C-alpha positions as CSV (number, residue, x, y, z in Angstrom):
1,G,0.0,-0.1,0.0
2,G,0.8,3.7,0.6
3,L,3.2,2.9,3.3
4,G,4.7,-0.4,2.3
5,S,5.6,0.9,-1.3
6,P,8.2,3.6,-0.3
7,M,9.2,1.5,2.7
8,L,10.0,-1.6,0.6
9,M,12.0,0.5,-2.0
10,Y,14.4,1.9,0.6
11,L,14.8,-1.3,2.5
12,G,15.7,-3.0,-0.8
13,A,18.1,0.0,-1.6
14,A,19.6,-0.3,1.7
15,G,20.6,-4.1,1.0
16,I,18.2,-5.8,3.4
17,G,18.8,-9.3,2.4
18,R,15.5,-11.0,2.6
19,I,12.1,-9.3,2.6
20,G,8.6,-10.8,2.9
21,I,5.6,-9.1,1.5
22,V,2.1,-10.2,2.4
23,D,-0.7,-9.0,0.2
24,D,-3.7,-10.6,-1.5
25,D,-4.6,-7.6,-3.7
26,A,-4.0,-6.7,-7.3
27,V,-2.6,-3.4,-8.7
28,D,-5.4,-0.9,-9.4
29,L,-5.0,2.3,-11.2
30,S,-6.5,4.1,-8.3
31,N,-3.7,3.0,-6.3
32,L,-0.9,4.7,-8.1
33,Q,-1.5,8.2,-6.5
34,R,0.3,6.8,-3.4
35,Q,1.4,3.3,-4.1
36,V,4.7,4.3,-5.8
37,I,6.3,1.1,-6.0
38,H,3.8,0.0,-8.8
39,A,3.5,1.2,-12.3
40,T,0.7,1.7,-15.0
41,D,1.8,-1.2,-17.1
42,R,1.5,-3.4,-13.9
43,V,-2.2,-2.7,-13.3
44,G,-4.0,-5.9,-12.7
45,Q,-0.9,-7.9,-11.6
46,P,-0.7,-9.1,-8.0
47,K,0.9,-6.5,-5.8
48,V,3.3,-8.9,-4.4
49,D,4.7,-9.6,-7.9
50,S,4.7,-5.8,-8.9
51,A,6.6,-5.0,-5.7
52,A,9.1,-7.7,-6.0
53,A,9.9,-6.6,-9.6
54,A,10.5,-3.0,-8.5
55,I,12.6,-4.1,-5.6
56,N,14.7,-6.3,-7.6
57,A,15.1,-3.6,-10.2
58,I,16.8,-1.6,-7.6
59,N,18.6,-4.3,-6.1
60,P,18.6,-7.6,-7.7
61,D,20.5,-9.2,-4.7
62,V,17.5,-8.9,-2.5
63,T,15.5,-12.2,-2.0
64,V,11.9,-11.3,-2.1
65,E,9.5,-13.7,-0.5
66,R,6.0,-13.2,-2.0
67,F,2.9,-14.3,0.1
68,A,-0.2,-13.5,-2.1
69,T,-2.5,-14.4,0.8
70,R,-4.6,-12.4,3.4
71,L,-3.1,-12.3,6.7
72,G,-5.3,-13.9,9.5
73,P,-5.1,-15.8,12.6
74,G,-4.6,-19.0,10.8
75,N,-1.4,-17.9,9.1
76,V,0.0,-15.0,11.0
77,M,2.4,-16.7,13.5
78,D,4.0,-18.8,10.7
79,L,4.6,-15.7,8.7
80,V,5.9,-13.6,11.5
81,S,8.1,-16.5,12.8
82,Q,10.2,-16.3,9.5
83,F,11.4,-13.0,9.9
84,D,13.4,-10.7,12.2
85,I,11.1,-7.7,12.3
86,V,7.6,-6.8,11.1
87,A,6.5,-3.7,9.5
88,D,2.7,-2.8,9.6
89,G,1.4,-0.7,6.9
90,T,-2.1,-2.2,6.9
91,D,-5.4,-0.2,6.6
92,N,-7.6,-1.7,9.1
93,F,-7.7,-2.0,13.0
94,A,-8.4,-5.9,12.7
95,T,-4.9,-6.6,11.2
96,R,-3.1,-4.1,13.2
97,F,-4.3,-5.7,16.5
98,L,-3.6,-9.2,15.0
99,L,-0.1,-8.2,14.3
100,N,0.4,-6.4,17.6
101,D,-0.5,-9.8,19.3
102,A,1.5,-12.1,17.0
103,C,4.6,-10.1,17.4
104,Y,4.2,-10.0,21.3
105,F,3.8,-13.8,21.3
106,A,6.7,-14.3,18.8
107,K,8.7,-11.8,20.4
108,K,9.5,-10.0,17.2
109,P,9.7,-6.1,17.0
110,L,6.8,-4.4,15.3
111,V,7.3,-1.1,13.4
112,S,3.6,0.2,13.1
113,A,2.3,3.1,11.0
114,A,-0.8,4.6,9.8
115,L,-2.4,7.3,7.6
116,L,-5.4,9.4,7.2
117,R,-5.8,12.4,4.8
118,F,-3.0,14.7,5.8
119,E,-1.9,13.0,8.9
120,G,0.4,9.9,9.8
121,Q,1.7,8.3,12.9
122,I,4.3,5.7,13.6
123,S,5.5,3.8,16.5
124,T,7.7,0.8,17.4
125,F,6.2,-1.9,19.7
126,R,8.6,-4.3,21.8
127,A,6.2,-5.1,24.6
128,Y,7.7,-8.6,25.3
129,E,10.8,-7.0,26.6
130,G,11.2,-4.4,29.6
131,D,8.3,-2.1,30.2
132,N,7.4,-1.3,26.9
133,P,3.9,-0.7,25.8
134,C,2.1,-2.7,23.0
135,Y,-0.4,-1.4,20.4
136,R,-3.5,-2.2,22.6
137,C,-1.9,0.0,25.7
138,I,-2.6,2.9,23.2
139,F,-5.8,1.7,21.5
140,P,-7.4,-0.9,23.9
141,A,-10.0,-1.8,21.4
142,P,-11.0,-1.1,17.8
143,P,-13.2,1.9,17.2
144,P,-16.8,1.1,16.3
145,E,-17.1,-0.1,12.8
146,G,-17.4,2.7,10.2
147,L,-16.1,5.4,12.7
148,I,-12.8,5.8,11.2
149,P,-12.6,5.4,7.5
150,T,-9.8,3.7,5.6
151,C,-7.5,5.4,3.3
152,A,-9.7,4.4,0.5
153,E,-12.7,5.7,2.0
154,G,-11.4,8.8,3.5
155,G,-8.5,9.7,1.2
156,V,-4.8,10.4,1.8
157,L,-2.3,12.7,0.2
158,G,0.1,10.6,-1.5
159,A,3.2,12.4,-0.4
160,V,2.1,12.0,3.2
161,A,2.2,8.2,2.6
162,G,5.7,8.5,1.1
163,A,6.9,10.7,4.0
164,V,5.6,8.2,6.8
165,G,6.8,5.2,4.8
166,C,10.2,6.6,4.6
167,L,10.1,7.1,8.2
168,Q,9.0,3.6,8.8
169,A,12.0,2.2,6.6
170,T,14.1,4.3,8.9
171,E,12.9,2.8,12.1
172,V,13.1,-0.7,10.7
173,I,16.8,-0.2,9.7
174,K,17.6,1.2,13.3
175,E,15.9,-1.7,15.0
176,L,17.9,-4.1,12.7
177,L,21.3,-2.2,13.5
178,G,20.7,-1.5,17.0
179,I,21.3,2.3,16.4
180,G,19.7,5.4,17.5
181,D,16.7,6.0,19.8
182,S,14.1,3.4,19.2
183,L,10.4,4.6,19.0
184,A,9.5,2.0,21.5
185,G,7.4,3.8,24.1
186,K,6.8,6.7,21.8
187,L,4.2,7.7,19.2
188,V,5.3,10.2,16.4
189,V,2.2,12.0,14.9
190,M,3.0,14.0,11.7
191,D,0.5,16.8,10.5
192,A,1.4,17.8,7.0
193,L,-0.8,20.6,6.8
194,S,0.9,22.4,9.7
195,A,4.3,20.9,8.9
196,T,4.7,19.6,12.4
197,F,5.7,16.4,14.2
198,R,4.8,15.6,17.8
199,R,6.5,12.8,19.7
200,I,4.3,11.5,22.6
201,N,5.6,9.2,25.3
202,V,3.4,6.2,26.0
203,R,3.5,4.0,28.9
204,R,2.3,0.4,29.2
205,D,-1.2,0.1,30.4
206,P,-1.5,-1.9,33.7
207,A,-4.9,-3.1,32.6
208,C,-3.9,-4.0,29.0
209,A,-5.6,-7.2,27.9
210,L,-2.4,-8.4,26.1
211,C,0.7,-7.4,28.0
212,G,-0.6,-6.3,31.4
213,P,0.0,-8.3,34.7
214,Q,-3.2,-10.2,34.1
215,P,-3.7,-10.8,30.5
216,T,-7.0,-11.9,29.1
217,I,-5.8,-12.5,25.5
218,T,-3.8,-15.7,25.2
219,D,-4.6,-16.7,21.6
220,L,-4.8,-15.0,18.3
221,S,-8.6,-15.9,17.9
222,L,-9.2,-12.9,20.1
223,H,-7.2,-10.3,18.1
224,G,-10.3,-7.9,17.6
């Protein structure tokens, strides 16, 4: 999508040796406004194939694992376990909660970002270590269905997706190399219309259903 496109291109250019892409969708003309990894002549192709072609055009030494499937409780642990770090650029709360829970159980760092219109946000979650919060500590439950539109429904400025996707690639590389200040325990919010960034400190929620002292979520069938 809009976040994954620039992120994948920069991770490939940086020389990340093996990248897995999970997406069950095909390239549509309406995607190209923000999903810059795709091209007009690849409309109709599976997005994983289009993205792999673009990555290997930049760096043919990158191994791109393509998973043309929808992420769900039945396959998420298998997919997450194959990689060192997970980057979430999805456009719905159910999948964000699912990835948060899976990465917590698998003890994998999760770099998560989201977009809407002229705003973006990004954080890193490593709740399996120390006193770091998880995604549920910030957002305990999904909002009522239909309250928050997806990017397709509410729109997003393509350049905002590019900016936040590049930030996400930066945070992935930082986590892999162990450099700089991690965004674990912090939420960065970008407002393109005012050209401002806010960094908010986030604490673990003692009542968190996943990472609190008395968790109530013990399997991935309860990710919503």
